[in-house]
C-alpha positions in Angstrom: 5.9 45.2 -12.7 4.7 48.8 -12.6 1.1 47.7 -12.4 1.9 45.9 -9.1 3.1 49.1 -7.6 0.0 50.9 -8.9 -2.2 48.2 -7.2 -0.3 48.6 -3.9 -0.7 52.4 -3.9 -4.4 52.1 -4.8 -5.0 49.6 -1.9 -3.1 51.8 0.5 -5.4 54.7 -0.4 -8.5 52.6 0.0 -7.3 51.4 3.4 -6.7 55.1 4.4 -10.3 55.9 3.4 -11.5 53.3 5.9 -9.4 54.8 8.7 -10.8 57.1 11.4 -8.2 59.6 10.5 -9.9 60.1 7.2 -12.9 61.7 8.9 -10.7 64.2 10.8 -9.7 66.1 7.7 -11.5 69.2 6.4 -14.9 68.7 4.7 -13.6 69.8 1.3 -10.5 67.4 1.4 -12.7 64.6 2.7 -15.2 65.1 -0.1 -12.5 65.0 -2.7 -10.9 61.9 -1.3 -14.3 60.3 -1.2 -14.8 61.1 -4.9 -11.5 59.5 -5.8 -12.4 56.5 -3.6 -15.7 56.2 -5.6 -13.8 56.3 -8.9 -12.0 53.1 -7.8 -14.9 51.3 -6.2 -17.5 52.2 -8.8 -15.2 51.0 -11.6 -13.6 48.0 -9.9 -13.1 46.0 -13.1 -11.1 48.7 -14.7 -8.9 49.5 -11.6 -8.1 45.9 -10.6 -5.2 46.2 -11.2 -4.7 49.8 -12.3 -3.1 50.4 -15.7 0.5 51.5 -15.7 -0.5 54.8 -17.3 -1.8 56.0 -14.0 1.2 55.1 -11.8 2.5 58.7 -11.6 -1.0 59.9 -10.6 -1.2 57.3 -7.8 2.3 58.3 -6.5 0.9 61.9 -6.4 -2.1 60.7 -4.5 0.1 58.9 -2.0 2.0 62.1 -1.5 -1.2 64.2 -1.2 -2.5 61.9 1.6 0.8 62.5 3.5 0.4 66.3 3.0 -3.2 66.2 4.1 -2.2 64.3 7.3 0.6 66.7 8.0 -1.8 69.7 7.6 -4.7 68.1 9.4 -7.2 70.8 10.6 -9.9 70.7 13.1 -13.2 71.9 11.6 -13.2 75.7 11.8 -14.3 78.7 9.8 -10.6 79.5 9.1 -9.6 76.2 7.5 -10.8 77.6 4.2 -8.1 80.4 4.4 -5.2 78.0 4.9 -2.8 78.1 1.9 -1.6 74.5 2.2 -5.2 73.4 2.4 -5.9 75.1 -1.0 -2.8 73.6 -2.6 -3.9 70.1 -1.4 -7.4 70.7 -2.8 -6.1 71.7 -6.2 -3.8 68.7 -6.3 -6.5 66.2 -5.4 -8.8 67.8 -8.0 -6.1 67.3 -10.6 -5.5 63.7 -9.6 -9.2 62.9 -9.7 -9.4 64.4 -13.2 -6.3 62.6 -14.5 -7.5 59.2 -13.2 -10.9 59.7 -14.9 -9.1 60.7 -18.1 -7.0 57.5 -18.1 -10.1 55.4 -17.6 -12.1 57.2 -20.3 -9.2 57.0 -22.8 -8.6 53.3 -22.2 -12.3 52.4 -22.4 -12.9 54.5 -25.6 -9.8 53.0 -27.3 -10.4 49.4 -26.3 -9.4 47.1 -29.1 -11.3 43.7 -28.9 -8.8 42.2 -31.4 -5.7 43.1 -29.4 -3.3 40.3 -28.3 -4.5 38.2 -25.4 -1.4 38.7 -23.3 0.7 41.8 -23.1 3.5 40.3 -21.0 3.4 36.5 -21.5 7.1 35.9 -22.0 9.5 34.9 -19.2 10.4 38.0 -17.1 14.0 39.1 -17.3 14.3 41.8 -14.7 17.0 40.9 -12.2 15.4 41.6 -8.8 16.0 38.3 -7.0 17.1 39.2 -3.4 20.4 37.9 -2.3 18.9 36.9 1.0 17.7 33.6 2.5 14.2 35.0 2.7 12.8 32.5 0.1 15.1 29.6 0.9 12.4 27.5 2.7 9.9 28.0 -0.1 12.4 27.2 -2.8 13.5 24.0 -1.1 9.9 22.9 -0.7 9.0 23.5 -4.3 12.2 22.0 -5.7 11.7 18.9 -3.5 8.2 18.5 -4.8 9.4 18.8 -8.4 12.5 16.7 -8.0 10.7 13.6 -6.8 7.7 14.1 -9.1 7.2 11.2 -11.5 3.4 11.7 -12.1 2.0 15.2 -12.0 2.4 18.0 -9.6 0.5 21.3 -9.3 1.8 24.0 -6.9 0.2 27.3 -5.9 2.0 30.4 -4.6 -0.3 33.1 -3.3 0.1 36.3 -1.4 -0.6 40.1 -1.7 0.8 42.0 -4.6 4.6 42.7 -4.5 5.5 40.0 -2.0 7.7 38.2 -4.6 5.5 35.5 -6.1 6.9 35.9 -9.6 10.5 36.3 -8.3 10.1 33.1 -6.3 9.0 31.2 -9.4 12.0 32.6 -11.3 14.3 31.5 -8.6 12.9 28.0 -8.6 13.4 27.8 -12.4 17.0 28.9 -11.9 17.7 26.1 -9.5 20.2 23.6 -11.1 18.1 20.6 -10.0 15.0 22.0 -11.7 17.0 23.0 -14.8 18.4 19.4 -15.1 15.0 17.9 -15.0 12.9 20.4 -17.0 14.8 21.4 -20.1 12.3 24.0 -21.6 9.9 25.5 -19.0 6.8 27.3 -20.4 6.0 30.7 -18.8 2.6 32.3 -19.4 1.5 35.4 -17.6 -2.3 35.6 -17.2 -2.2 38.9 -15.5 -4.1 40.7 -18.3 -7.2 38.4 -17.9 -9.5 40.2 -15.5 -12.7 38.1 -15.6 -13.9 34.5 -15.5 -15.2 34.8 -19.1 -11.7 35.6 -20.3 -10.3 32.3 -19.0 -10.9 30.4 -22.2 -9.3 28.4 -25.0 -7.0 31.3 -25.9 -4.8 30.2 -23.0 -4.1 26.9 -24.9 -3.4 28.9 -28.1 -0.8 31.0 -26.3 0.9 27.9 -24.9 1.0 26.3 -28.3 2.5 29.5 -29.7 5.2 29.4 -27.0 5.9 25.8 -28.1 6.5 27.0 -31.7 3.3 25.6 -33.1 2.3 26.7 -36.6 1.0 30.3 -36.3 -1.1 29.8 -39.5 -3.0 27.0 -37.9 -3.7 28.9 -34.8 -4.9 31.9 -36.8 -7.5 29.7 -38.6 -9.5 29.2 -35.5 -9.3 25.4 -35.2 -11.8 23.5 -33.0 -11.3 23.7 -29.2 -10.9 19.9 -28.9 -8.2 19.9 -31.5 -6.3 22.6 -29.6 -6.5 20.8 -26.3 -5.4 17.5 -28.0 -2.5 19.2 -29.8 -1.2 20.7 -26.5 -1.6 17.4 -24.8 0.5 15.6 -27.5 3.2 18.3 -27.4 3.5 18.1 -23.6 3.6 14.3 -23.8 6.5 14.5 -26.3 8.3 16.7 -23.7 7.5 14.1 -21.0 8.9 16.1 -18.0 7.3 19.5 -18.7 7.1 22.5 -16.4 4.5 25.3 -16.9 4.3 28.5 -14.9 0.9 30.2 -15.0 1.9 33.6 -13.5 -0.6 36.2 -12.2 -3.9 34.2 -12.3 -6.9 36.2 -11.2 -9.8 33.9 -11.9 -10.8 30.3 -12.6 -14.1 29.0 -14.1 -15.7 25.7 -15.1 -13.2 25.3 -18.0 -10.1 26.6 -16.2 -10.3 24.9 -12.9 -8.9 21.9 -11.0 -5.5 21.2 -12.6 -5.3 17.8 -10.8 -8.4 16.6 -12.4 -8.1 13.2 -14.1 -10.7 12.2 -16.7 -12.2 8.9 -15.3 -13.8 8.2 -18.7 -10.5 7.4 -20.3 -10.1 10.5 -22.4 -13.8 11.4 -23.1 -13.7 15.1 -24.0 -17.4 15.6 -24.2 -16.8 18.1 -21.3 -13.8 20.0 -22.4 -11.5 21.1 -19.6 -8.1 22.8 -19.6 -6.7 20.1 -17.3 -7.3 17.6 -20.1 -4.4 19.2 -21.9 -2.0 18.3 -19.1 -0.5 14.8 -19.1 -0.8 13.3 -15.6 1.8 10.5 -15.7 4.9 11.8 -17.3 6.5 13.8 -14.5 5.0 17.1 -15.6 4.3 20.0 -13.2 2.5 23.4 -13.1 3.3 26.3 -10.8 0.5 28.9 -10.3 1.0 32.3 -8.8 -2.0 34.4 -7.7 -3.0 37.0 -5.2 -6.2 35.1 -4.7 -6.0 32.1 -2.2 -9.4 31.0 -3.3 -8.3 30.7 -6.9 -5.1 28.8 -6.2 -6.9 26.5 -3.9 -9.4 25.6 -6.6 -6.6 25.1 -9.1 -4.1 23.1 -7.1 -5.8 22.1 -3.8 -5.1 23.3 -0.3 -2.2 20.9 0.5 -0.2 22.2 -2.5 -0.2 25.9 -1.5 2.6 28.2 -0.4 1.7 31.6 1.2 4.1 34.5 0.8 3.7 37.1 3.5 5.1 40.6 3.8 8.7 40.7 4.9 9.9 41.5 8.4 11.9 44.7 9.0 15.4 43.1 9.0 14.9 41.4 5.7 13.3 44.4 4.1 16.1 46.8 5.2 18.8 44.5 4.0 17.0 44.2 0.6 16.7 48.0 0.4 20.4 48.2 1.0 21.0 45.8 -1.9 18.6 47.7 -4.1 20.3 51.0 -3.5 23.7 49.4 -4.0 22.6 48.2 -7.5 22.0 51.8 -8.6 25.8 52.4 -9.0 25.9 54.7 -6.0 28.9 54.8 -3.7 28.5 53.2 -0.2 28.7 56.7 1.4 25.4 57.7 -0.2 23.6 54.6 1.0 22.8 56.1 4.3 20.8 54.6 7.2 18.4 57.5 6.7 17.7 56.4 3.1 17.3 52.8 4.1 14.9 53.7 7.0 12.9 56.1 4.7 12.4 53.4 2.0 11.6 50.6 4.5 9.1 52.7 6.4 7.0 53.3 3.3 7.1 49.7 2.0 4.8 48.0 4.5 6.8 44.8 4.2 6.4 44.6 0.4 9.8 44.0 -1.4 8.5 45.2 -4.8 7.7 48.6 -3.4 11.2 48.6 -1.8 12.8 48.0 -5.2 10.7 50.7 -6.9 11.3 53.3 -4.2 15.0 52.5 -4.1 15.3 53.3 -7.8 13.5 56.6 -7.1 15.8 57.5 -4.2 18.8 56.8 -6.4 17.5 59.1 -9.1 17.0 61.9 -6.6 20.6 61.4 -5.4 21.8 61.6 -9.0 19.8 64.8 -9.7 21.1 66.4 -6.4 24.7 65.5 -7.3 24.3 66.8 -10.9 22.8 70.1 -9.7 25.7 70.6 -7.3 
C-alpha cells in the first residue's frame, strides 16, 4: 500500500540523517534537513506510518537528498553563491512546509467517530511474485495449517515492504488451505497506532465481516456478549482461519492468542483470545513489522521472519513488474532494471512502486515523441 512506501522513504531519510555524510553538507542544507528530521521525531505517533497524502512530498525529499549529495560542498564562503545550492534550499523549505501542512490538516480535521478500519477488507492487488522466493515460508505455513486439528497461531514479521501481506495472500490461495478453510476472515489493523486502540472494536469488525446484525453492533452491546458471540460463530465454522494484517501493538486485552482459560470459561478477565475456539482446527495468521508484538501474540516458535530480498530475486521481480505495465520487451532494458533495483534496498514493494513510475515515464516519453 502507498503508506508502506511512505514509511520506507521516511525511514531512509532518518537513516541518512544519522550518516556521517549528513554533516558534510552546507550548514543551511544541514539545518533544513535537521528541521525535517525533527518534524518526524517530534511527532512520532502521527508519522508512524506517514499518511498517504504526503507520499509525493517524501518522494521529493528522497530526490532532494540525492541532489544534495551530488552537489555536496566543503564549507566555504562561496557555497552561498551556488545556484544548485539555492534550488535545493528552496525545495527543502517547500517540503518541510508541505509536511507540516499535512499534519496540521489531518490533526485539525480528526473525526473521533470515523470507522475503525479504513482498509479492513481482503486486499485484491495482484502483486504476488512469480518467483520461488516465498516457497519455503508458504510450505511451512501450509504444513502447520494442514495438520492443525486444535488451534494454531502463526506470526510473520519483517520490515515494511518485504511482502508480509503478499505472503499471507499466497497462503490463502494455496489449494490445500482453500480446501480446509472455506471462508477466511481478513482484518487489517494497520490503522490502529496505539495500545489503547486495541480494544473490543476489533471483535465488532470481525462480527461485521461474519455478517452479524449491524443494528445489534450499533447498539453498543456488552463486551462479554460480543466476545461470546464471536466465539459461537467461529465454533459454528469449526475450521476457521483469521488473518490479522498489519498489527502494530498488543496490550493486556489483545495479547497471547494461544492463551487457554484454565477456569473453564470464566470471563471475569475479558481477553481477545477467549473469542478464539482452541479445539476445532482454527488458526490465526498475524503479520507485523514488530517482532516483539508477534512474539507476544503467537510465541517465538511460531514466527517467520521475512528479510529484504537478494539482488538476483529483486532484479527478476523488477523485470516482472515492468513487464506487467504493457511495455514491449525492448523497453525493459537492463538499465531500467538496474536503476530500480539499486534504489529498492532489497524491498519488493518499493520495486513494484518504482517499476510503475518507470513505466509511466516511458509512456510519457513515447507520447511526447
